[in-house]
N, CA, C, O and the ligand as a Tripos MOL2 file, in Angstrom:
@<TRIPOS>MOLECULE
protein
  269   267    68     0     0
PROTEIN
NO_CHARGES

@<TRIPOS>ATOM
      1 N          57.7100   15.9320   20.9210 N.3       1 MET1
      2 CA         57.0320   17.0970   21.5880 C.3       1 MET1
      3 C          55.3410   16.8780   21.5280 C.2       1 MET1
      4 O          54.5970   16.7640   22.5020 O.2       1 MET1
      5 N          55.0820   16.8610   20.5390 N.am      2 PHE2
      6 CA         53.5040   16.6890   20.3210 C.3       2 PHE2
      7 C          53.0260   15.4480   20.7290 C.2       2 PHE2
      8 O          51.9350   15.3040   21.2800 O.2       2 PHE2
      9 N          53.9410   14.3900   20.4340 N.am      3 VAL3
     10 CA         53.4040   12.9380   20.9950 C.3       3 VAL3
     11 C          53.5560   12.9290   22.4310 C.2       3 VAL3
     12 O          52.8580   12.1270   23.0510 O.2       3 VAL3
     13 N          54.4200   13.7490   23.1280 N.am      4 ASN4
     14 CA         54.2220   13.7490   24.6510 C.3       4 ASN4
     15 C          53.1950   14.2900   25.2140 C.2       4 ASN4
     16 O          52.7140   13.8430   26.2550 O.2       4 ASN4
     17 N          52.6370   15.5450   24.4570 N.am      5 THR5
     18 CA         51.5170   16.2030   24.8360 C.3       5 THR5
     19 C          50.1270   15.1230   24.9000 C.2       5 THR5
     20 O          49.3330   14.9510   25.8250 O.2       5 THR5
     21 N          50.1800   14.5340   23.6380 N.am      6 VAL6
     22 CA         48.9530   13.5080   23.3090 C.3       6 VAL6
     23 C          49.1680   12.4960   24.4770 C.2       6 VAL6
     24 O          48.2210   12.2460   25.2230 O.2       6 VAL6
     25 N          50.3740   11.9120   24.6580 N.am      7 LEU7
     26 CA         50.3490   10.8190   25.6560 C.3       7 LEU7
     27 C          49.9620   11.3330   26.9390 C.2       7 LEU7
     28 O          49.1960   10.6170   27.5840 O.2       7 LEU7
     29 N          50.3500   12.4930   27.4820 N.am      8 ASP8
     30 CA         50.0210   13.0280   28.8390 C.3       8 ASP8
     31 C          48.4440   13.2860   28.8030 C.2       8 ASP8
     32 O          47.7600   12.9910   29.7830 O.2       8 ASP8
     33 N          47.9410   13.7860   27.7710 N.am      9 PHE9
     34 CA         46.4710   13.7710   27.7500 C.3       9 PHE9
     35 C          45.6450   12.5400   27.8920 C.2       9 PHE9
     36 O          44.6070   12.4730   28.5510 O.2       9 PHE9
     37 N          46.2650   11.4500   27.1320 N.am     10 LEU10
     38 CA         45.5130   10.2670   27.0810 C.3      10 LEU10
     39 C          45.6090    9.5820   28.5420 C.2      10 LEU10
     40 O          44.6610    8.9520   29.0100 O.2      10 LEU10
     41 N          46.7670    9.7480   29.1840 N.am     11 LEU11
     42 CA         47.0880    9.2040   30.5530 C.3      11 LEU11
     43 C          45.9260    9.9390   31.6070 C.2      11 LEU11
     44 O          45.2180    9.3210   32.4020 O.2      11 LEU11
     45 N          45.9330   11.1950   31.4190 N.am     12 VAL12
     46 CA         44.9610   11.9130   32.4950 C.3      12 VAL12
     47 C          43.5450   11.3810   32.1540 C.2      12 VAL12
     48 O          42.7670   10.9810   33.0200 O.2      12 VAL12
     49 N          43.2580   11.4060   30.7730 N.am     13 ALA13
     50 CA         41.8900   10.9920   30.4900 C.3      13 ALA13
     51 C          41.5620    9.6240   31.0070 C.2      13 ALA13
     52 O          40.4340    9.3370   31.4080 O.2      13 ALA13
     53 N          42.6280    8.7370   30.9910 N.am     14 LEU14
     54 CA         42.3640    7.3690   31.4090 C.3      14 LEU14
     55 C          42.1890    7.3880   33.0040 C.2      14 LEU14
     56 O          41.3650    6.6880   33.5930 O.2      14 LEU14
     57 N          43.0730    8.2800   33.6260 N.am     15 ALA15
     58 CA         43.0000    8.3860   35.0510 C.3      15 ALA15
     59 C          41.5410    8.7480   35.4590 C.2      15 ALA15
     60 O          40.8510    8.1010   36.2470 O.2      15 ALA15
     61 N          41.1630    9.9360   34.7700 N.am     16 VAL16
     62 CA         39.8840   10.2920   35.1770 C.3      16 VAL16
     63 C          38.6290    9.3440   35.0350 C.2      16 VAL16
     64 O          37.6990    9.2530   35.8370 O.2      16 VAL16
     65 N          38.8100    8.5900   33.7360 N.am     17 PHE17
     66 CA         37.8170    7.8340   33.3520 C.3      17 PHE17
     67 C          37.6630    6.7240   34.3420 C.2      17 PHE17
     68 O          36.5380    6.4110   34.7330 O.2      17 PHE17
     69 N          38.9550    5.9910   34.8520 N.am     18 VAL18
     70 CA         38.9260    5.1240   36.0250 C.3      18 VAL18
     71 C          38.1900    5.5620   37.1920 C.2      18 VAL18
     72 O          37.2420    4.9450   37.6770 O.2      18 VAL18
     73 N          38.6870    6.7050   37.6430 N.am     19 LEU19
     74 CA         38.3050    7.3400   38.8430 C.3      19 LEU19
     75 C          36.8060    7.5010   38.8530 C.2      19 LEU19
     76 O          36.1840    7.0730   39.8250 O.2      19 LEU19
     77 N          36.1490    8.1040   37.8170 N.am     20 VAL20
     78 CA         34.7160    8.2390   37.8220 C.3      20 VAL20
     79 C          34.0850    6.8590   37.8850 C.2      20 VAL20
     80 O          33.1240    6.6430   38.6240 O.2      20 VAL20
     81 N          34.6340    5.9100   37.0980 N.am     21 ARG21
     82 CA         33.9580    4.4930   37.2310 C.3      21 ARG21
     83 C          33.9150    3.9210   38.4650 C.2      21 ARG21
     84 O          32.9660    3.2080   38.7930 O.2      21 ARG21
     85 N          35.0320    4.2000   39.3450 N.am     22 GLN22
     86 CA         35.2180    3.5450   40.7160 C.3      22 GLN22
     87 C          34.1490    4.3710   41.4530 C.2      22 GLN22
     88 O          33.3290    3.8080   42.1780 O.2      22 GLN22
     89 N          34.1540    5.6570   41.2760 N.am     23 VAL23
     90 CA         33.0660    6.3560   42.4520 C.3      23 VAL23
     91 C          31.6210    5.9880   42.1170 C.2      23 VAL23
     92 O          30.7960    5.9710   43.0300 O.2      23 VAL23
     93 N          31.2340    5.6680   40.7650 N.am     24 SER24
     94 CA         29.9160    5.3110   40.2520 C.3      24 SER24
     95 C          29.6370    3.9930   40.8720 C.2      24 SER24
     96 O          28.5570    3.7630   41.4160 O.2      24 SER24
     97 N          30.6610    3.0660   40.7950 N.am     25 ARG25
     98 CA         30.4520    1.7810   41.3530 C.3      25 ARG25
     99 C          30.2400    1.8400   42.8090 C.2      25 ARG25
    100 O          29.3160    1.1940   43.3050 O.2      25 ARG25
    101 N          31.0080    2.5490   43.5230 N.am     26 LEU26
    102 CA         30.9810    2.5400   44.9440 C.3      26 LEU26
    103 C          29.5130    3.1630   45.1130 C.2      26 LEU26
    104 O          28.8070    2.6020   45.9510 O.2      26 LEU26
    105 N          29.0020    4.1820   44.4690 N.am     27 ARG27
    106 CA         27.7220    4.8310   44.8760 C.3      27 ARG27
    107 C          26.6940    3.6700   44.6310 C.2      27 ARG27
    108 O          25.8190    3.4580   45.4710 O.2      27 ARG27
    109 N          26.7810    2.9930   43.6020 N.am     28 ARG28
    110 CA         25.8380    1.9140   43.2340 C.3      28 ARG28
    111 C          25.7290    0.9500   44.3970 C.2      28 ARG28
    112 O          24.6300    0.5460   44.7760 O.2      28 ARG28
    113 N          26.9260    0.5600   44.9920 N.am     29 LYS29
    114 CA         26.9410   -0.5470   45.9670 C.3      29 LYS29
    115 C          26.3410   -0.0040   47.1540 C.2      29 LYS29
    116 O          25.7120   -0.8030   47.8470 O.2      29 LYS29
    117 N          26.4100    1.2610   47.5500 N.am     30 GLN30
    118 CA         25.8300    1.8190   48.6480 C.3      30 GLN30
    119 C          24.2450    1.9890   48.5420 C.2      30 GLN30
    120 O          23.4330    1.9100   49.4640 O.2      30 GLN30
    121 N          24.0210    2.2250   47.2760 N.am     31 GLU31
    122 CA         22.4580    2.1600   47.0590 C.3      31 GLU31
    123 C          21.7930    0.8050   47.1170 C.2      31 GLU31
    124 O          20.6670    0.5990   47.5710 O.2      31 GLU31
    125 N          22.5970   -0.0800   46.6190 N.am     32 ALA32
    126 CA         21.9200   -1.4980   46.6930 C.3      32 ALA32
    127 C          21.9900   -1.8390   48.2200 C.2      32 ALA32
    128 O          21.1330   -2.5900   48.6840 O.2      32 ALA32
    129 N          22.9580   -1.3290   49.0120 N.am     33 ALA33
    130 CA         22.8380   -1.7680   50.3390 C.3      33 ALA33
    131 C          21.6380   -1.2650   51.2480 C.2      33 ALA33
    132 O          21.0950   -1.8920   52.1580 O.2      33 ALA33
    133 N          21.3810   -0.1160   50.8360 N.am     34 THR34
    134 CA         20.3740    0.3980   51.6920 C.3      34 THR34
    135 C          18.8370    0.3510   51.0890 C.2      34 THR34
    136 O          17.8270    0.6540   51.7250 O.2      34 THR34
    137 N          18.8830   -0.0710   49.7980 N.am     35 VAL35
    138 CA         17.4340   -0.2590   49.2980 C.3      35 VAL35
    139 C          17.4350   -1.8360   48.8890 C.2      35 VAL35
    140 O          18.0110   -2.2440   47.8800 O.2      35 VAL35
    141 N          16.8250   -2.5520   49.6620 N.am     36 PRO36
    142 CA         16.7590   -3.9620   49.2530 C.3      36 PRO36
    143 C          16.1860   -4.0720   47.9730 C.2      36 PRO36
    144 O          15.4460   -3.1870   47.5440 O.2      36 PRO36
    145 N          16.5050   -5.2390   47.2220 N.am     37 ALA37
    146 CA         16.1120   -5.6570   45.7650 C.3      37 ALA37
    147 C          14.7520   -6.1560   45.7450 C.2      37 ALA37
    148 O          13.9590   -5.9230   44.8330 O.2      37 ALA37
    149 N          14.4940   -6.8800   46.8190 N.am     38 THR38
    150 CA         13.1870   -7.4740   46.9630 C.3      38 THR38
    151 C          12.4000   -7.2680   48.4210 C.2      38 THR38
    152 O          12.9370   -6.8170   49.4330 O.2      38 THR38
    153 N          11.1830   -7.6440   48.3230 N.am     39 ARG39
    154 CA         10.3250   -7.5080   49.6830 C.3      39 ARG39
    155 C           9.2310   -8.5630   49.3260 C.2      39 ARG39
    156 O           8.9640   -9.1270   48.2640 O.2      39 ARG39
    157 N           8.7010   -8.6360   50.5500 N.am     40 ASP40
    158 CA          7.5300   -9.6960   50.7370 C.3      40 ASP40
    159 C           6.2430   -9.2780   50.3170 C.2      40 ASP40
    160 O           5.8320   -8.2120   50.7750 O.2      40 ASP40
    161 N           5.4910   -9.9500   49.4910 N.am     41 CYS41
    162 CA          4.0820   -9.4520   49.1520 C.3      41 CYS41
    163 C           3.2830   -9.5400   50.4380 C.2      41 CYS41
    164 O           3.2740  -10.5350   51.1610 O.2      41 CYS41
    165 N           2.6980   -8.5620   50.6350 N.am     42 PRO42
    166 CA          1.8280   -8.4830   52.0010 C.3      42 PRO42
    167 C           0.6550   -9.4500   52.0220 C.2      42 PRO42
    168 O           0.0890   -9.6960   53.0870 O.2      42 PRO42
    169 N           0.2100  -10.0930   50.6930 N.am     43 PHE43
    170 CA         -0.8300  -10.9280   50.6890 C.3      43 PHE43
    171 C          -0.4780  -12.4130   50.6790 C.2      43 PHE43
    172 O          -1.1400  -13.2170   51.3350 O.2      43 PHE43
    173 N           0.6270  -12.7920   49.8910 N.am     44 CYS44
    174 CA          0.8940  -14.1680   49.9240 C.3      44 CYS44
    175 C           2.3060  -14.3130   50.5270 C.2      44 CYS44
    176 O           2.8070  -15.4250   50.6940 O.2      44 CYS44
    177 N           2.8480  -13.3280   50.8050 N.am     45 TYR45
    178 CA          4.3230  -13.4880   51.5710 C.3      45 TYR45
    179 C           5.2920  -14.0500   50.5640 C.2      45 TYR45
    180 O           6.3320  -14.5060   51.0400 O.2      45 TYR45
    181 N           5.1400  -14.0990   49.2720 N.am     46 SER46
    182 CA          6.2060  -14.3550   48.5040 C.3      46 SER46
    183 C           7.0830  -13.4650   48.2410 C.2      46 SER46
    184 O           6.6760  -12.3050   48.2870 O.2      46 SER46
    185 N           8.4800  -13.6810   47.9010 N.am     47 THR47
    186 CA          9.4850  -12.6820   47.6570 C.3      47 THR47
    187 C           9.2960  -12.0880   46.0090 C.2      47 THR47
    188 O           9.4130  -12.7790   44.9970 O.2      47 THR47
    189 N           8.9630  -10.5700   46.0650 N.am     48 VAL48
    190 CA          8.7320  -10.0980   44.7320 C.3      48 VAL48
    191 C           9.8940   -8.9700   44.7290 C.2      48 VAL48
    192 O          10.5360   -8.5840   45.7060 O.2      48 VAL48
    193 N           9.9900   -8.5930   43.5570 N.am     49 SER49
    194 CA         10.7740   -7.1990   43.3180 C.3      49 SER49
    195 C          10.6670   -6.0190   44.0970 C.2      49 SER49
    196 O           9.5150   -5.5920   44.0170 O.2      49 SER49
    197 N          11.3010   -5.4010   44.7290 N.am     50 ALA50
    198 CA         11.0020   -4.0670   45.4200 C.3      50 ALA50
    199 C          10.1810   -3.1030   44.5330 C.2      50 ALA50
    200 O           9.4050   -2.2960   45.0440 O.2      50 ALA50
    201 N          10.3500   -3.1910   43.2920 N.am     51 ARG51
    202 CA          9.9110   -2.1380   42.4590 C.3      51 ARG51
    203 C           8.6870   -2.6610   41.8200 C.2      51 ARG51
    204 O           8.1400   -1.9680   40.9610 O.2      51 ARG51
    205 N           8.2300   -3.7350   42.1250 N.am     52 ALA52
    206 CA          6.9890   -4.4760   41.5650 C.3      52 ALA52
    207 C           5.7550   -3.6570   41.9700 C.2      52 ALA52
    208 O           5.7200   -3.1520   43.0920 O.2      52 ALA52
    209 N           4.7600   -3.5070   41.1190 N.am     53 THR53
    210 CA          3.4550   -2.9060   41.2120 C.3      53 THR53
    211 C           2.3880   -3.7820   41.2490 C.2      53 THR53
    212 O           1.2110   -3.4820   41.4520 O.2      53 THR53
    213 N           2.9620   -5.1430   40.9950 N.am     54 ARG54
    214 CA          1.8700   -6.2050   40.9980 C.3      54 ARG54
    215 C           2.4780   -7.4770   41.3910 C.2      54 ARG54
    216 O           3.4600   -7.8280   40.7370 O.2      54 ARG54
    217 N           2.0400   -8.2900   42.4170 N.am     55 CYS55
    218 CA          2.6390   -9.5270   42.7200 C.3      55 CYS55
    219 C           2.6140  -10.5920   41.6040 C.2      55 CYS55
    220 O           1.5850  -10.8510   40.9800 O.2      55 CYS55
    221 N           3.8960  -11.2450   41.3670 N.am     56 ALA56
    222 CA          3.8370  -12.2190   40.4100 C.3      56 ALA56
    223 C           3.2440  -13.5600   40.6970 C.2      56 ALA56
    224 O           3.0270  -14.3910   39.8160 O.2      56 ALA56
    225 N           2.9930  -13.7340   41.9570 N.am     57 PHE57
    226 CA          2.5210  -14.8920   42.5030 C.3      57 PHE57
    227 C           0.9610  -14.9890   42.6280 C.2      57 PHE57
    228 O           0.2980  -15.9230   42.1760 O.2      57 PHE57
    229 N           0.4700  -13.9220   43.2900 N.am     58 CYS58
    230 CA         -0.9700  -13.8230   43.6740 C.3      58 CYS58
    231 C          -1.6580  -12.7400   42.7810 C.2      58 CYS58
    232 O          -2.8730  -12.5670   42.8810 O.2      58 CYS58
    233 N          -0.9350  -12.0430   41.9490 N.am     59 THR59
    234 CA         -1.3080  -10.8860   41.1240 C.3      59 THR59
    235 C          -1.9280   -9.7290   41.8290 C.2      59 THR59
    236 O          -2.5020   -8.8470   41.1900 O.2      59 THR59
    237 N          -1.8270   -9.7060   43.1690 N.am     60 ALA60
    238 CA         -2.4550   -8.5910   43.9310 C.3      60 ALA60
    239 C          -1.5970   -7.1330   43.5100 C.2      60 ALA60
    240 O          -0.3930   -7.0820   43.2580 O.2      60 ALA60
    241 N          -2.4300   -6.1340   43.5080 N.am     61 GLU61
    242 CA         -1.6310   -4.9050   43.4120 C.3      61 GLU61
    243 C          -0.8260   -4.4640   44.4080 C.2      61 GLU61
    244 O          -1.2450   -4.5090   45.5640 O.2      61 GLU61
    245 N           0.3600   -4.0070   44.1450 N.am     62 LEU62
    246 CA          1.2200   -3.6090   45.3790 C.3      62 LEU62
    247 C           1.6910   -2.2420   45.3080 C.2      62 LEU62
    248 O           2.0410   -1.8390   44.1990 O.2      62 LEU62
    249 N           1.7520   -1.5400   46.1980 N.am     63 LYS63
    250 CA          2.3110   -0.2180   46.2920 C.3      63 LYS63
    251 C           3.8740   -0.1970   45.9230 C.2      63 LYS63
    252 O           4.6430   -0.9960   46.4580 O.2      63 LYS63
    253 N           4.2700    0.6650   45.0710 N.am     64 PRO64
    254 CA          5.7060    0.9230   44.5970 C.3      64 PRO64
    255 C           6.4080    1.0370   45.9470 C.2      64 PRO64
    256 O           5.8700    1.4930   46.9560 O.2      64 PRO64
    257 N           7.7110    0.5620   45.8700 N.am     65 ALA65
    258 CA          8.7030    0.5970   47.1700 C.3      65 ALA65
    259 C           8.7750    2.0520   47.3320 C.2      65 ALA65
    260 O           8.5380    2.8870   46.4580 O.2      65 ALA65
    261 N           9.1400    2.2740   48.5930 N.am     66 GLY66
    262 CA          9.2600    3.8090   48.8930 C.3      66 GLY66
    263 C           8.3600    4.9180   48.8790 C.2      66 GLY66
    264 O           8.6600    6.1110   48.9180 O.2      66 GLY66
    265 N           7.2240    4.4000   48.8190 N.am     67 VAL67
    266 CA          6.0330    5.2050   48.8240 C.3      67 VAL67
    267 C           5.2850    5.1840   50.0730 C.2      67 VAL67
    268 O           4.2490    5.8400   50.1830 O.2      67 VAL67
    269 ZN          1.4360  -11.8580   46.3140 Zn       68 ZN68
@<TRIPOS>BOND
     1     1     2 1
     2     2     3 1
     3     3     4 2
     4     3     5 am
     5     5     6 1
     6     6     7 1
     7     7     8 2
     8     7     9 am
     9     9    10 1
    10    10    11 1
    11    11    12 2
    12    11    13 am
    13    13    14 1
    14    14    15 1
    15    15    16 2
    16    15    17 am
    17    17    18 1
    18    18    19 1
    19    19    20 2
    20    19    21 am
    21    21    22 1
    22    22    23 1
    23    23    24 2
    24    23    25 am
    25    25    26 1
    26    26    27 1
    27    27    28 2
    28    27    29 am
    29    29    30 1
    30    30    31 1
    31    31    32 2
    32    31    33 am
    33    33    34 1
    34    34    35 1
    35    35    36 2
    36    35    37 am
    37    37    38 1
    38    38    39 1
    39    39    40 2
    40    39    41 am
    41    41    42 1
    42    42    43 1
    43    43    44 2
    44    43    45 am
    45    45    46 1
    46    46    47 1
    47    47    48 2
    48    47    49 am
    49    49    50 1
    50    50    51 1
    51    51    52 2
    52    51    53 am
    53    53    54 1
    54    54    55 1
    55    55    56 2
    56    55    57 am
    57    57    58 1
    58    58    59 1
    59    59    60 2
    60    59    61 am
    61    61    62 1
    62    62    63 1
    63    63    64 2
    64    63    65 am
    65    65    66 1
    66    66    67 1
    67    67    68 2
    68    67    69 am
    69    69    70 1
    70    70    71 1
    71    71    72 2
    72    71    73 am
    73    73    74 1
    74    74    75 1
    75    75    76 2
    76    75    77 am
    77    77    78 1
    78    78    79 1
    79    79    80 2
    80    79    81 am
    81    81    82 1
    82    82    83 1
    83    83    84 2
    84    83    85 am
    85    85    86 1
    86    86    87 1
    87    87    88 2
    88    87    89 am
    89    89    90 1
    90    90    91 1
    91    91    92 2
    92    91    93 am
    93    93    94 1
    94    94    95 1
    95    95    96 2
    96    95    97 am
    97    97    98 1
    98    98    99 1
    99    99   100 2
   100    99   101 am
   101   101   102 1
   102   102   103 1
   103   103   104 2
   104   103   105 am
   105   105   106 1
   106   106   107 1
   107   107   108 2
   108   107   109 am
   109   109   110 1
   110   110   111 1
   111   111   112 2
   112   111   113 am
   113   113   114 1
   114   114   115 1
   115   115   116 2
   116   115   117 am
   117   117   118 1
   118   118   119 1
   119   119   120 2
   120   119   121 am
   121   121   122 1
   122   122   123 1
   123   123   124 2
   124   123   125 am
   125   125   126 1
   126   126   127 1
   127   127   128 2
   128   127   129 am
   129   129   130 1
   130   130   131 1
   131   131   132 2
   132   131   133 am
   133   133   134 1
   134   134   135 1
   135   135   136 2
   136   135   137 am
   137   137   138 1
   138   138   139 1
   139   139   140 2
   140   139   141 am
   141   141   142 1
   142   142   143 1
   143   143   144 2
   144   143   145 am
   145   145   146 1
   146   146   147 1
   147   147   148 2
   148   147   149 am
   149   149   150 1
   150   150   151 1
   151   151   152 2
   152   151   153 am
   153   153   154 1
   154   154   155 1
   155   155   156 2
   156   155   157 am
   157   157   158 1
   158   158   159 1
   159   159   160 2
   160   159   161 am
   161   161   162 1
   162   162   163 1
   163   163   164 2
   164   163   165 am
   165   165   166 1
   166   166   167 1
   167   167   168 2
   168   167   169 am
   169   169   170 1
   170   170   171 1
   171   171   172 2
   172   171   173 am
   173   173   174 1
   174   174   175 1
   175   175   176 2
   176   175   177 am
   177   177   178 1
   178   178   179 1
   179   179   180 2
   180   179   181 am
   181   181   182 1
   182   182   183 1
   183   183   184 2
   184   183   185 am
   185   185   186 1
   186   186   187 1
   187   187   188 2
   188   187   189 am
   189   189   190 1
   190   190   191 1
   191   191   192 2
   192   191   193 am
   193   193   194 1
   194   194   195 1
   195   195   196 2
   196   195   197 am
   197   197   198 1
   198   198   199 1
   199   199   200 2
   200   199   201 am
   201   201   202 1
   202   202   203 1
   203   203   204 2
   204   203   205 am
   205   205   206 1
   206   206   207 1
   207   207   208 2
   208   207   209 am
   209   209   210 1
   210   210   211 1
   211   211   212 2
   212   211   213 am
   213   213   214 1
   214   214   215 1
   215   215   216 2
   216   215   217 am
   217   217   218 1
   218   218   219 1
   219   219   220 2
   220   219   221 am
   221   221   222 1
   222   222   223 1
   223   223   224 2
   224   223   225 am
   225   225   226 1
   226   226   227 1
   227   227   228 2
   228   227   229 am
   229   229   230 1
   230   230   231 1
   231   231   232 2
   232   231   233 am
   233   233   234 1
   234   234   235 1
   235   235   236 2
   236   235   237 am
   237   237   238 1
   238   238   239 1
   239   239   240 2
   240   239   241 am
   241   241   242 1
   242   242   243 1
   243   243   244 2
   244   243   245 am
   245   245   246 1
   246   246   247 1
   247   247   248 2
   248   247   249 am
   249   249   250 1
   250   250   251 1
   251   251   252 2
   252   251   253 am
   253   253   254 1
   254   254   255 1
   255   255   256 2
   256   255   257 am
   257   257   258 1
   258   258   259 1
   259   259   260 2
   260   259   261 am
   261   261   262 1
   262   262   263 1
   263   263   264 2
   264   263   265 am
   265   265   266 1
   266   266   267 1
   267   267   268 2
@<TRIPOS>SUBSTRUCTURE
     1 MET1         2 RESIDUE 1 A MET
     2 PHE2         6 RESIDUE 1 A PHE
     3 VAL3        10 RESIDUE 1 A VAL
     4 ASN4        14 RESIDUE 1 A ASN
     5 THR5        18 RESIDUE 1 A THR
     6 VAL6        22 RESIDUE 1 A VAL
     7 LEU7        26 RESIDUE 1 A LEU
     8 ASP8        30 RESIDUE 1 A ASP
     9 PHE9        34 RESIDUE 1 A PHE
    10 LEU10       38 RESIDUE 1 A LEU
    11 LEU11       42 RESIDUE 1 A LEU
    12 VAL12       46 RESIDUE 1 A VAL
    13 ALA13       50 RESIDUE 1 A ALA
    14 LEU14       54 RESIDUE 1 A LEU
    15 ALA15       58 RESIDUE 1 A ALA
    16 VAL16       62 RESIDUE 1 A VAL
    17 PHE17       66 RESIDUE 1 A PHE
    18 VAL18       70 RESIDUE 1 A VAL
    19 LEU19       74 RESIDUE 1 A LEU
    20 VAL20       78 RESIDUE 1 A VAL
    21 ARG21       82 RESIDUE 1 A ARG
    22 GLN22       86 RESIDUE 1 A GLN
    23 VAL23       90 RESIDUE 1 A VAL
    24 SER24       94 RESIDUE 1 A SER
    25 ARG25       98 RESIDUE 1 A ARG
    26 LEU26      102 RESIDUE 1 A LEU
    27 ARG27      106 RESIDUE 1 A ARG
    28 ARG28      110 RESIDUE 1 A ARG
    29 LYS29      114 RESIDUE 1 A LYS
    30 GLN30      118 RESIDUE 1 A GLN
    31 GLU31      122 RESIDUE 1 A GLU
    32 ALA32      126 RESIDUE 1 A ALA
    33 ALA33      130 RESIDUE 1 A ALA
    34 THR34      134 RESIDUE 1 A THR
    35 VAL35      138 RESIDUE 1 A VAL
    36 PRO36      142 RESIDUE 1 A PRO
    37 ALA37      146 RESIDUE 1 A ALA
    38 THR38      150 RESIDUE 1 A THR
    39 ARG39      154 RESIDUE 1 A ARG
    40 ASP40      158 RESIDUE 1 A ASP
    41 CYS41      162 RESIDUE 1 A CYS
    42 PRO42      166 RESIDUE 1 A PRO
    43 PHE43      170 RESIDUE 1 A PHE
    44 CYS44      174 RESIDUE 1 A CYS
    45 TYR45      178 RESIDUE 1 A TYR
    46 SER46      182 RESIDUE 1 A SER
    47 THR47      186 RESIDUE 1 A THR
    48 VAL48      190 RESIDUE 1 A VAL
    49 SER49      194 RESIDUE 1 A SER
    50 ALA50      198 RESIDUE 1 A ALA
    51 ARG51      202 RESIDUE 1 A ARG
    52 ALA52      206 RESIDUE 1 A ALA
    53 THR53      210 RESIDUE 1 A THR
    54 ARG54      214 RESIDUE 1 A ARG
    55 CYS55      218 RESIDUE 1 A CYS
    56 ALA56      222 RESIDUE 1 A ALA
    57 PHE57      226 RESIDUE 1 A PHE
    58 CYS58      230 RESIDUE 1 A CYS
    59 THR59      234 RESIDUE 1 A THR
    60 ALA60      238 RESIDUE 1 A ALA
    61 GLU61      242 RESIDUE 1 A GLU
    62 LEU62      246 RESIDUE 1 A LEU
    63 LYS63      250 RESIDUE 1 A LYS
    64 PRO64      254 RESIDUE 1 A PRO
    65 ALA65      258 RESIDUE 1 A ALA
    66 GLY66      262 RESIDUE 1 A GLY
    67 VAL67      266 RESIDUE 1 A VAL
    68 ZN68       269 GROUP 0 **** ****
């Protein structure tokens, strides 16, 4: 009886855990699709990270993406 209750609880917990993980993975994919990970430096046109505040190639200061 007690074992059944524990087993049921574990099954539900596992199902919720998997569901939450799938949803968060989907959300992360959507964010990655809408926000590009890289962009071009306006000074030297090299590809730099979208979150970079300074170009790695010409060291020019860049505005953070989305501002
Ligand atoms: Zn640059």
